[in-house]
C-alpha positions in Angstrom: 124.1 -16.4 118.6 126.7 -17.3 121.3 128.8 -20.4 121.2 127.1 -21.7 124.2 123.6 -21.3 122.6 124.5 -22.9 119.4 126.0 -25.8 121.5 122.8 -26.1 123.4 120.8 -25.9 120.1 122.8 -28.8 118.9 122.3 -30.6 121.7 118.4 -30.2 121.8 118.0 -30.6 118.1 120.3 -33.5 117.7 121.8 -31.5 114.6 125.3 -30.5 114.0 124.9 -26.6 113.0 128.0 -24.5 112.4 126.6 -21.3 111.4 123.6 -19.9 113.3 122.2 -18.3 109.9 121.2 -21.6 109.2 118.7 -21.9 111.9 115.2 -20.8 110.7 113.7 -17.6 112.8 110.5 -19.7 113.8 112.3 -22.9 114.9 110.7 -23.8 118.2 113.9 -25.0 119.7 115.5 -21.5 119.1 112.7 -19.5 120.4 112.8 -21.9 123.7 116.4 -21.1 124.1 115.9 -17.4 123.7 113.1 -18.0 126.3 115.3 -19.8 128.5 118.8 -18.7 128.1 117.9 -15.1 128.1 121.4 -12.8 127.6 123.4 -16.2 127.6 122.1 -16.7 123.8 123.8 -13.8 122.7 127.2 -13.0 121.4 128.8 -9.3 121.1 127.1 -8.9 117.9 123.5 -10.3 118.4 120.3 -9.4 120.9 118.2 -12.1 119.9 114.2 -11.1 121.0 110.9 -13.0 120.4 108.5 -11.0 118.6 104.7 -12.6 118.3 102.1 -11.9 115.5 98.7 -13.4 115.4 98.7 -16.6 113.2 96.6 -15.3 110.4 99.9 -12.8 109.4 102.2 -15.8 109.2 102.3 -15.8 105.6 102.8 -11.9 105.5 105.9 -11.6 107.4 108.6 -9.6 105.9 111.9 -10.1 107.4 114.5 -7.3 106.4 118.1 -6.2 107.3 119.9 -3.2 107.5 123.4 -2.7 108.9 123.5 -6.2 110.3 120.2 -5.5 112.0 117.4 -8.1 111.3 113.9 -7.3 112.1 110.4 -8.5 110.9 107.3 -6.9 110.2 103.9 -7.8 109.0 103.5 -6.8 105.0 99.9 -5.3 105.7 99.6 -4.3 102.0 100.3 -7.9 100.7 97.8 -9.1 103.6 95.2 -7.0 102.3 95.4 -7.7 98.8 95.5 -11.4 99.1 92.2 -11.2 101.2 90.5 -8.9 98.7 91.2 -11.2 96.0 89.7 -14.1 97.9 86.7 -12.1 98.7 86.2 -10.8 94.8 86.7 -14.5 93.8 84.3 -15.9 96.2 81.1 -16.7 94.1 79.0 -17.5 97.1 79.0 -13.8 98.4 76.5 -11.2 97.1 78.2 -7.8 95.8 77.1 -6.3 99.0 78.6 -8.9 101.2 81.6 -8.4 99.3 81.9 -4.8 99.6 81.3 -5.2 103.6 84.1 -7.9 103.8 86.6 -5.4 101.9 85.1 -2.4 104.3 86.1 -4.5 107.5 89.5 -5.4 106.0 90.1 -1.6 105.2 89.4 -0.8 109.0 91.8 -3.6 110.1 94.3 -2.1 107.8 93.8 1.5 109.0 94.1 0.3 112.7 97.7 -0.9 111.9 98.8 2.1 109.9 98.1 4.5 112.7 
């Protein structure tokens, strides 16, 4: 993040952040600055972008870093396992309803894998 971007973040947030790594990726002020400042928020080593995901995946986002480049993806395997467990534990569903819901999850899962 550029010095100008960090100064603007501190002004808007009333914080005194010295290291941009201390700012959460989903911080609303950071998102606002990326949207409004454009390339001015970047320094020579950064290219901040907004990547949107449906809220249902919020708990299943996976952040990774390779060679200084950070990225975010959805951990679909974790999402699938989490929801299958909830379906199988739901005593209000019949076996057929459980199978149908799990089949729907796998259809959604297959869409993302292709």
